[in-house]
C-alpha positions in Angstrom: 69.7 146.8 87.5 71.3 143.5 88.0 74.5 142.6 86.2 74.1 140.9 82.8 75.4 137.4 82.6 77.0 136.3 79.3 76.6 132.6 79.9 80.1 131.9 81.1 79.4 133.1 84.6 81.2 136.3 83.9 78.9 139.3 84.4 79.1 142.4 82.4 79.1 145.8 84.3 75.6 147.1 84.7 74.7 149.8 82.3 73.4 152.1 85.2 77.0 152.2 86.6 78.8 153.1 83.4 76.8 156.3 82.4 77.3 159.2 84.8 78.9 162.6 84.9 82.5 163.4 85.6 85.1 161.5 87.6 87.5 161.3 84.5 90.5 162.1 86.6 89.6 159.5 89.3 88.8 156.9 86.8 92.2 157.4 85.2 94.0 157.2 88.4 92.1 154.0 89.4 93.0 152.3 86.2 96.7 153.2 86.7 96.5 151.7 90.4 94.9 148.5 89.0 97.7 148.3 86.4 100.3 148.4 89.3 98.6 146.0 91.7 95.8 143.4 92.1 93.7 145.0 94.9 92.2 148.5 94.7 89.6 149.8 97.2 87.6 152.9 96.4 86.6 154.3 99.8 84.4 157.1 100.8 81.4 158.2 102.6 77.9 157.0 101.6 76.4 158.7 98.6 79.8 159.9 97.3 79.6 157.9 94.1 81.9 154.9 94.7 79.7 152.3 92.9 79.3 154.4 89.9 83.0 155.2 89.7 83.9 151.4 90.0 81.4 150.7 87.2 83.2 153.3 85.1 86.6 151.8 85.8 85.4 148.3 85.2 83.9 149.3 81.8 87.1 151.1 80.9 89.4 148.0 81.6 86.9 145.5 80.3 89.0 144.9 77.1 92.2 144.4 79.2 90.4 141.6 80.9 88.8 140.4 77.6 85.4 140.8 79.0 86.0 138.7 82.1 84.6 141.2 84.6 82.2 140.0 87.3 80.1 142.5 89.3 79.0 141.3 92.7 76.4 143.3 94.7 77.2 142.8 98.4 74.7 145.4 99.6 72.0 142.8 99.1 73.9 140.4 101.5 73.2 140.4 105.1 75.1 137.3 106.2 78.9 137.5 106.1 79.1 133.7 106.0 77.3 133.6 102.6 79.8 136.0 100.9 81.8 133.3 99.0 78.6 131.6 97.9 77.3 134.8 96.4 80.6 135.3 94.5 80.4 131.6 93.2 76.9 132.1 92.1 77.9 135.2 90.1 80.8 133.2 88.5 78.1 130.6 87.5 79.7 127.9 89.8 77.7 125.0 91.3 79.4 124.1 94.7 78.7 120.3 94.5 81.9 119.1 95.9 81.5 119.6 99.8 84.4 121.9 99.7 84.0 125.6 100.9 82.6 128.0 98.3 85.9 129.9 98.7 87.8 126.9 97.6 85.5 126.2 94.6 86.0 130.0 93.6 89.8 129.8 93.9 89.9 126.6 91.9 87.9 128.2 89.1 90.0 131.4 89.1 93.3 129.9 89.8 94.6 130.4 86.1 92.1 133.0 84.8 92.6 136.6 84.2 89.6 138.3 85.7 88.5 141.5 87.5 86.1 140.9 90.5 84.2 144.0 91.5 82.9 143.7 95.1 80.5 146.4 95.7 79.5 147.8 99.1 81.8 145.9 101.3 81.5 148.0 104.5 79.2 145.8 106.4 81.1 142.6 105.6 84.7 143.9 106.1 86.1 140.9 107.9 84.5 138.4 105.6 85.7 140.3 102.5 89.3 140.6 103.9 89.4 136.9 104.4 88.0 136.1 101.1 90.1 138.6 99.2 93.3 137.5 100.8 92.5 133.8 99.9 91.8 134.6 96.3 94.8 136.9 95.7 97.2 134.5 97.4 96.0 131.5 95.1 95.0 133.4 92.0 97.9 135.5 90.6 96.1 136.8 87.4 92.9 138.0 89.3 92.4 141.7 90.3 89.8 142.8 92.6 88.2 146.2 92.8 86.3 146.9 96.1 84.0 149.7 97.1 83.6 150.4 100.8 83.2 153.2 103.3 86.4 151.9 104.8 89.4 149.9 103.7 89.3 146.2 104.1 92.8 146.1 105.6 94.7 143.4 103.8 98.2 143.2 102.5 98.7 144.8 99.2 95.5 146.8 99.2 95.7 150.2 97.5 93.2 152.7 98.6 91.9 155.5 96.4 89.7 157.9 98.4 86.7 158.9 96.3 86.1 162.7 96.9 83.0 164.6 96.3 82.5 166.1 92.9 84.3 169.4 92.3 82.2 172.3 93.4 82.3 176.1 92.7 83.0 178.8 95.3 79.8 180.7 94.9 81.3 184.1 95.6 83.9 183.6 92.8 81.3 182.7 90.1 80.6 185.6 87.6 78.8 183.8 84.8 77.2 180.6 83.7 80.4 179.9 81.7 82.3 179.8 85.1 80.3 176.6 86.2 80.9 174.5 83.1 84.1 172.9 84.6 82.6 171.7 87.8 81.3 168.1 87.8 78.8 168.8 90.5 77.1 171.5 88.5 77.1 169.1 85.5 75.5 166.4 87.6 72.9 168.8 88.9 72.0 170.0 85.5 71.8 166.5 84.0 69.4 165.4 86.8 67.4 168.5 86.7 66.9 168.2 83.0 65.6 164.6 83.7 62.6 166.1 85.4 62.4 169.5 83.6 63.8 168.9 80.1 64.0 172.7 79.4 66.2 173.3 82.4 69.3 175.6 81.7 71.9 177.5 83.7 71.1 181.1 83.0 72.2 184.6 84.0 69.3 184.5 86.5 70.0 181.3 88.2 73.8 180.6 88.0 74.6 182.1 91.3 71.9 180.0 93.0 73.1 176.8 91.2 76.6 177.4 92.4 75.5 178.1 96.0 73.5 175.0 96.0 76.3 172.6 94.7 78.7 174.3 97.2 76.2 173.7 100.1 75.8 170.1 99.1 79.5 169.7 99.1 79.6 167.8 95.7 77.9 164.7 97.1 76.2 162.9 94.1 73.3 161.4 96.1 72.6 164.7 97.9 72.7 166.6 94.5 70.3 164.0 92.9 67.9 164.2 95.8 67.9 168.0 95.4 67.6 168.1 91.7 64.3 166.3 91.5 62.8 169.3 93.4 63.4 171.5 90.4 60.0 170.2 89.2 58.2 172.3 91.8 60.7 174.9 93.0 63.0 177.4 91.4 66.7 176.9 92.1 66.6 180.0 94.3 63.7 178.7 96.4 65.4 175.3 96.5 68.7 176.8 97.7 67.0 179.0 100.3 65.0 176.1 101.8 67.8 173.7 101.7 70.2 176.0 103.2 67.9 176.7 106.0 67.4 173.1 106.4 71.1 172.2 106.6 71.7 174.8 109.1 69.0 173.4 111.3 69.8 169.8 110.9 73.5 169.9 111.2 73.4 171.9 114.5 74.2 169.5 117.3 75.9 166.9 115.1 79.3 168.3 115.4 80.9 164.9 116.2 80.1 163.6 112.7 82.3 164.7 109.7 80.9 167.6 108.0 80.1 165.7 104.8 78.2 163.0 106.7 76.2 165.8 108.3 75.5 167.2 104.9 74.2 163.9 103.5 72.2 163.2 106.5 70.6 166.5 106.6 69.8 166.3 102.8 68.2 162.9 103.4 66.4 164.3 106.4 65.1 167.2 104.3 63.9 164.8 101.6 62.2 162.7 104.1 60.5 165.7 105.6 59.2 166.7 102.2 57.4 163.2 101.8 53.8 162.9 102.8 53.2 160.8 105.9 52.2 157.6 104.0 55.4 158.2 101.7 57.5 158.2 104.8 55.9 155.0 106.0 56.3 153.5 102.6 60.1 154.4 102.6 60.6 152.9 105.9 58.8 149.6 105.2 60.2 149.2 101.7 63.6 149.3 103.3 63.2 145.6 104.5 63.5 144.5 100.9 66.9 143.4 99.4 67.7 143.8 95.8 64.7 144.5 93.7 61.0 144.0 94.5 57.7 144.0 92.5 54.6 146.1 93.1 52.6 143.2 94.4 55.2 142.5 97.1 55.2 146.1 97.9 51.4 146.2 98.4 51.4 143.2 100.9 54.5 144.2 102.9 54.0 147.9 103.0 50.3 148.1 103.1 48.1 148.5 106.3 48.7 150.3 109.5 48.5 153.8 108.0 49.2 152.8 104.4 46.1 151.8 102.2 47.3 148.9 100.0 45.3 150.4 97.1 47.5 153.6 97.4 50.9 151.7 97.2 51.2 152.3 93.5 50.8 156.0 93.9 53.2 156.1 96.9 55.8 154.0 95.0 55.5 156.5 92.1 56.0 159.4 94.5 59.2 157.8 95.8 60.4 157.1 92.4 59.9 160.8 91.5 61.8 161.9 94.6 64.8 159.4 93.6 64.1 157.4 96.8 63.3 154.4 94.7 65.0 153.3 91.4 62.7 152.0 88.7 63.9 149.1 86.7 62.3 146.9 84.0 63.3 143.4 83.1 61.3 140.9 81.1 58.3 143.2 80.8 58.0 143.5 84.6 58.8 146.8 86.4 60.6 146.4 89.6 62.0 148.8 92.2 65.4 149.0 94.2 66.4 151.4 96.9 69.9 152.8 97.2 71.9 151.3 100.1 72.2 154.6 101.9 68.5 155.3 101.6 67.7 151.8 102.7 69.7 152.3 105.9 67.9 155.5 106.6 64.6 153.8 106.1 65.5 150.9 108.5 66.5 153.5 111.1 63.1 155.1 110.7 61.4 151.6 111.1 63.3 150.8 114.1 62.4 154.2 115.6 58.6 153.3 115.0 59.3 149.9 116.6 57.7 148.4 113.6 60.5 146.3 112.2 59.4 142.9 113.5 55.9 143.3 112.2 57.0 144.4 108.6 59.7 141.7 108.6 56.9 139.1 109.3 55.0 140.5 106.5 58.0 140.3 104.3 58.6 136.7 105.3 55.0 135.7 104.8 55.0 137.1 101.3 58.1 135.1 100.3 56.8 132.1 102.0 53.7 132.5 99.8 55.9 132.7 96.8 57.6 129.6 97.7 54.2 127.9 98.1 53.1 129.1 94.5 56.5 127.7 93.3 55.8 124.3 94.8 52.4 124.1 93.4 53.4 125.1 89.8 56.9 123.7 89.5 55.8 120.4 88.1 54.4 121.8 84.8 55.1 123.7 81.8 56.4 126.9 83.4 59.7 125.7 84.8 62.0 128.0 82.9 60.1 131.3 83.8 59.6 130.1 87.4 63.3 129.5 87.9 64.1 133.0 86.4 61.4 134.6 88.6 62.8 132.9 91.7 66.3 133.9 91.0 65.2 137.5 90.8 63.6 137.2 94.2 66.5 135.3 95.8 68.0 138.3 97.6 64.6 138.7 99.4 64.3 135.0 100.1 67.7 135.2 101.8 66.4 138.0 104.0 63.3 136.1 104.8 65.3 133.0 105.7 67.6 135.1 108.0 64.6 136.4 109.7 63.3 132.9 110.3 66.5 131.6 111.7 67.2 134.5 114.0 63.9 135.5 115.3 62.7 133.4 118.2 60.1 130.8 117.2 60.4 131.3 113.5 62.7 128.5 112.4 60.0 125.9 111.6 58.5 128.5 109.1 61.9 128.8 107.5 62.4 125.0 107.1 58.9 124.7 105.5 59.8 127.5 103.1 63.0 125.9 102.0 61.2 122.5 101.5 58.9 124.1 99.0 61.6 125.5 96.8 64.2 122.8 97.2 64.6 122.2 93.5 65.8 125.8 93.1 68.9 125.1 95.0 69.3 121.8 93.2 69.2 123.6 89.6 71.1 126.5 90.8 73.7 124.5 92.5 73.7 126.5 95.7 74.4 123.4 97.8 76.9 124.8 100.2 74.6 127.8 101.0 71.7 125.5 101.6 73.7 123.5 104.0 74.3 126.7 105.9 70.6 127.4 106.1 69.9 123.8 107.4 72.7 124.0 110.0 71.0 127.2 111.3 67.7 125.5 111.1 68.8 122.5 113.2 70.4 124.8 115.8 67.2 126.9 116.1 64.5 124.2 115.9 63.1 122.8 119.2 64.2 119.1 119.6 60.4 118.0 119.3 59.6 120.1 116.3 58.3 117.9 113.4 60.4 120.0 111.0 63.6 118.5 112.4 63.1 115.5 110.2 62.5 117.7 107.2 65.8 119.6 108.0 67.8 116.5 108.5 66.7 114.8 105.3 67.2 118.1 103.2 70.7 118.3 104.7 71.3 114.7 103.9 70.3 115.1 100.4 72.5 118.1 100.0 75.5 116.2 101.5 74.8 113.3 99.0 75.1 115.6 96.0 78.3 117.0 97.5 79.9 113.6 98.0 80.0 114.0 101.9 79.2 110.4 102.7 79.8 110.7 106.5 77.2 113.6 106.7 74.8 111.6 104.5 74.8 108.7 106.9 74.5 110.9 110.0 71.6 113.1 108.8 69.5 110.1 107.2 70.3 108.0 110.2 69.2 110.9 112.6 66.0 111.4 110.6 65.2 107.8 110.7 65.5 107.7 114.5 63.1 110.6 114.8 60.7 108.9 112.5 60.5 106.0 114.9 59.0 108.1 117.6 56.9 110.4 115.3 56.0 108.5 112.1 55.5 110.5 109.0 55.1 108.5 105.8 56.0 111.3 103.5 59.3 112.1 105.3 59.9 108.4 105.5 59.6 108.1 101.8 62.1 111.0 101.3 64.5 109.3 103.6 64.2 106.0 101.8 64.7 107.8 98.5 67.9 109.3 99.9 69.3 106.1 100.9 68.3 104.6 97.6 70.0 107.3 95.5 73.0 107.0 97.7 73.2 103.3 96.8 73.0 104.1 93.2 75.7 106.7 93.2 78.0 104.5 95.2 77.7 101.6 92.6 75.3 99.4 94.5 72.1 99.4 92.3 70.9 96.1 93.8 70.6 97.8 97.2 68.8 100.7 95.7 66.0 98.7 94.1 64.0 98.1 97.3 64.7 101.4 98.8 63.5 103.4 95.8 60.4 101.1 95.5 59.5 101.8 99.1 59.9 105.5 98.6 57.9 105.4 95.3 55.1 103.7 97.1 55.1 106.2 99.8 54.9 109.1 97.5 52.2 107.5 95.4 50.1 106.8 98.5 50.1 110.5 99.5 50.1 111.9 95.9 53.4 113.8 96.4 54.0 115.1 92.8 57.6 116.0 93.4 58.4 112.5 94.8 56.5 110.8 92.0 58.5 112.8 89.5 62.0 111.9 90.6 62.0 108.5 92.5 60.9 106.5 89.5 64.0 107.7 87.7 66.3 106.3 90.4 64.2 103.1 90.6 64.2 102.5 86.9 68.0 103.0 86.6 68.7 100.7 89.6 66.5 97.9 88.2 68.0 98.2 84.8 71.5 98.1 86.1 71.0 95.4 88.8 68.2 93.1 87.6 66.4 93.6 84.3 67.4 96.0 81.6 64.1 96.0 79.7 62.0 96.4 83.0 64.2 99.3 84.1 63.9 100.9 80.7 60.1 100.5 80.8 60.0 102.2 84.2 62.1 105.2 82.9 59.9 105.4 79.7 56.8 105.7 81.9 58.0 108.5 83.9 59.3 110.3 80.8 55.7 110.0 79.2 54.1 111.1 82.6 56.4 114.2 82.7 55.7 115.0 79.0 51.9 115.0 79.6 52.5 117.4 82.4 54.7 119.7 80.2 57.5 119.2 82.9 61.2 119.5 81.7 63.5 119.2 84.8 62.7 115.8 86.0 62.0 114.6 82.3 65.7 115.6 81.4 67.0 113.6 84.3 64.9 110.5 83.2 66.2 110.8 79.6 69.7 111.3 80.8 69.4 108.0 83.0 67.7 106.2 80.1 70.5 107.1 77.6 73.2 106.1 80.1 71.4 102.8 80.8 71.3 102.0 77.2 74.9 102.7 76.7 76.2 101.2 80.1 74.0 98.0 80.0 73.7 96.9 76.4 76.2 99.3 74.4 73.2 100.5 72.2 75.2 103.7 71.0 72.7 104.7 68.5 69.7 104.8 71.0 71.9 106.3 73.7 72.9 109.1 71.2 69.4 110.0 70.3 68.0 110.0 73.8 71.1 111.8 75.2 70.6 114.7 72.8 67.0 115.1 73.9 68.1 115.1 77.6 70.8 117.7 76.8 68.5 120.1 75.0 66.0 120.0 77.9 68.6 120.3 80.7 70.0 123.3 79.0 66.7 125.0 78.7 66.0 124.8 82.4 69.7 125.1 83.5 70.2 121.7 85.1 74.0 121.6 84.9 74.3 118.1 86.5 72.2 116.5 83.6 74.3 118.5 81.1 77.7 117.2 82.5 76.2 113.6 83.0 74.7 113.4 79.4 77.9 114.8 77.8 79.9 112.0 79.4 77.5 109.5 78.0 77.8 111.0 74.5 81.5 110.9 74.8 81.2 107.2 75.5 78.9 107.0 72.4 81.4 108.7 70.2 84.2 106.6 71.3 82.2 103.4 70.7 81.7 104.6 67.1 85.3 105.3 66.7 85.0 109.1 66.7 87.8 109.6 69.1 88.5 113.2 68.5 84.9 113.9 69.1 84.9 111.6 72.2 88.0 113.5 73.8 86.5 116.9 73.0 83.3 116.0 74.6 85.2 114.8 77.7 86.7 118.3 77.8 83.3 119.9 77.6 82.0 117.7 80.4 85.0 118.5 82.5 84.0 122.2 82.3 80.6 121.3 83.8 82.0 119.2 86.6 84.4 121.9 87.5 81.6 124.5 87.5 79.8 122.2 90.1 83.0 121.6 92.0 82.8 117.8 91.6 83.9 115.0 89.4 82.2 112.1 87.7 83.9 110.0 90.3 80.9 110.9 92.5 78.8 108.8 90.3 80.4 105.3 90.3 78.5 103.7 87.4 79.2 106.7 85.2 82.8 106.8 86.2 83.3 103.2 85.2 81.9 103.8 81.8 84.0 107.0 81.4 87.3 105.3 82.4 86.7 102.4 80.0 86.1 104.7 76.9 88.6 107.4 77.9 91.3 104.8 77.9 90.3 103.5 74.5 90.2 107.1 73.1 93.6 107.9 74.5 95.1 104.8 73.2 93.6 105.5 69.7 94.7 109.2 69.5 97.9 109.2 71.6 98.6 111.2 74.6 99.2 114.4 72.6 96.3 114.5 70.4 94.1 113.3 73.3 94.9 116.1 75.6 94.7 118.6 72.7 91.2 117.7 72.0 90.2 117.6 75.7 91.8 121.2 76.1 89.7 122.3 73.1 86.5 121.1 74.7 87.4 122.7 77.9 88.0 126.1 76.2 84.7 126.1 74.2 82.2 128.9 75.3 78.9 127.3 76.7 76.7 127.9 73.7 79.5 126.7 71.2 80.0 123.6 73.4 76.3 122.9 73.3 76.1 123.2 69.5 79.2 120.9 69.1 77.8 118.3 71.5 74.5 118.3 69.5 76.6 118.2 66.3 75.0 121.5 65.1 78.4 123.0 64.6 82.1 122.1 64.4 84.5 123.3 67.0 86.9 126.1 65.9 90.6 124.9 65.4 92.8 125.6 68.3 94.0 129.1 68.0 96.9 131.0 69.7 95.1 133.3 72.0 95.6 137.0 71.5 98.1 138.5 73.9 97.6 142.3 73.1 101.5 142.5 73.0 103.2 144.3 70.3 105.7 142.5 68.0 108.6 144.1 70.0 107.2 143.2 73.4 106.6 139.6 72.2 110.2 139.5 71.2 111.4 140.9 74.5 109.1 138.4 76.4 110.8 135.5 74.6 114.2 136.8 75.5 113.2 137.1 79.1 112.1 133.5 79.0 115.6 132.7 77.7 117.0 134.1 80.9 118.4 137.3 79.4 118.8 140.5 81.6 117.5 143.9 80.4 121.2 144.9 79.6 121.5 141.7 77.6 118.3 142.2 75.7 119.4 145.8 74.9 122.6 144.6 73.4 120.9 141.7 71.5 118.2 144.1 69.9 120.5 147.2 69.7 118.2 149.3 71.7 118.7 151.2 75.0 118.3 149.5 78.2 115.8 152.1 79.3 113.7 151.2 76.3 113.9 147.5 77.3 112.7 148.3 80.9 109.9 150.4 79.4 108.8 147.5 77.3 109.1 145.1 80.4 106.8 147.3 82.4 104.3 147.4 79.5 104.3 143.6 79.3 103.7 143.3 83.0 100.9 145.7 82.8 99.3 144.0 79.8 99.5 140.6 81.2 98.8 141.4 84.8 102.2 140.2 86.1 104.5 141.6 88.8 107.8 139.8 88.1 110.0 138.8 85.2 109.7 135.1 86.2 105.9 135.3 85.7 106.6 136.5 82.2 109.1 133.8 81.6 106.7 131.1 82.8 103.9 132.5 80.7 106.1 132.3 77.5 107.1 128.7 78.4 103.5 127.6 78.8 102.5 129.1 75.4 
């Protein structure tokens, strides 16, 4: 179950990770260790329950971090280079600055108090170590909780080994009551009841339950795999068969740690009890990352020994055996495989020499998904299409990784990216897209037609990140290739790129001809995407450079066409540019206000953050023009939040920046520096939904409030005296309490606020 986003980028802990049996002592110890340091790694063998313990700890400390707890699944990531991008995405950041995603994350977290939970780091240890070191060095109030089969090896890391659940010694158990204190038994009973609700530990079976939990060494995954067999076997039968199996399977594996032998033997045993088609299904389903739907499973796993019509029954069988986890979201049932079981399945796939074939089928399914997205994107279903593609994105990453590592597949990867290019734009995953394009260009043959596509996509991405040098290099290289291998559609894309570059850089006159050329090319070949976005750039450039009314007419025409198609994303851009043109060219504040609100509502619906930030800037200018200076400054603060989330500034859009500077100066002069900064800060602090309502004038902002510190009255008093420079002895004398009591309060203040030194406390008091 994916983490639930609360709209601010912070993700609450998945419910599946917070409801489990036992671990009270380990959870308490982990919380104490987090109180005393900023980095804690929960380490242990696969299947021991690290992720569930981390979820429990994160839920318990949620209040301390005021709900700012972000859960990042790294098991779904195969490429270490993309780790910072995955964290940025979990934080809701759009990396539009051209800086590294690590730098964008650090800038966002620098003054925040937050807990990052990085789950399943063992396959990305070096990348995790580099990322964690950078964050902790620059973000003093951030704590990081890691789960990994090994430590990540950075300075300041605290390691809490996660042991198996407590198990009984079978020979010492005399009654069912003797088993009540053992977490392993409690877990077994809980999972057994999920398949046989009437299951109980009785006088007849308690010894067998004890023996089973002892043999499984308290490994939660092994216990859960065994518990599902209670449906068809008595505990005694289960114990006898499993004991025999363990003895057989662990023989000859003496070099592996005992618990690894036990877990492997248990998984082997579960695998052996599957039917031959179920075993094939297990191996083939392991190529998926994150969750997948039934239709995808039928395509990828069917054939060559698995009848596609039987896939549903096979999936049901693997769910019953706890190999697959069933999840439901938005009325759709999806499936996920636990990482340890997925690794086992991939081993079986490799042994069968079938991984290449299954990976190709996996890639083909998601390439088909990309094609369906392209065909239906310009239409009324953009919001559900974006949501669906986001759910599938872990698998799209796997498919692209296959394309850019397997010989001869790079062209298919480029074609796939081109079909869903707007997904990256709306999601703001620009740095990650550039990583993919760099790999594509490295893998593509020099004479591949897709090189032009890869170059112009990379150029467009660089454009939105403000990387002018790369824009010129990529568009220039694409233009040279087009001289030898003409392609009118690709030429239209390159011309559009140069035209938008001119608009952004403040030269709309140069953009007029370029965007007209691009528009003609797209119309000639009926490229719906091109016909949806280029008229906006053309209308804006005409309106700014030549004829306001003619430019406005072009924008109105594309707005009407998008409306007839039920389209939202590009219509929001056209409305945004129309409102801006009204304000920039003729200072029609009333018209710009009405149009801007329409653009904002649409952009928010589909999630186009660039339009939200751009439009809010225009509405700030409108408010300043009307003399509503407090509102104008507050809107500037709201817009700044959007620009920060994208990792860029309005300076990247020269015409907008000119308008902003003019009206921001008027507003600051009208309010004075202090009132201006206070209003801007209030805008920055508003939660996203409250900011939207305020911008649309559907609600007033709350008055600036002193944030709750969680400190007691006495602790607040001591914190202020620390800020005055008093020592613990001097504070004790001032307050007529013991020095030991003062030190106790100082320790509590540090823990509550996440600080390590008295100077941090003093600085915090001064800021407040």
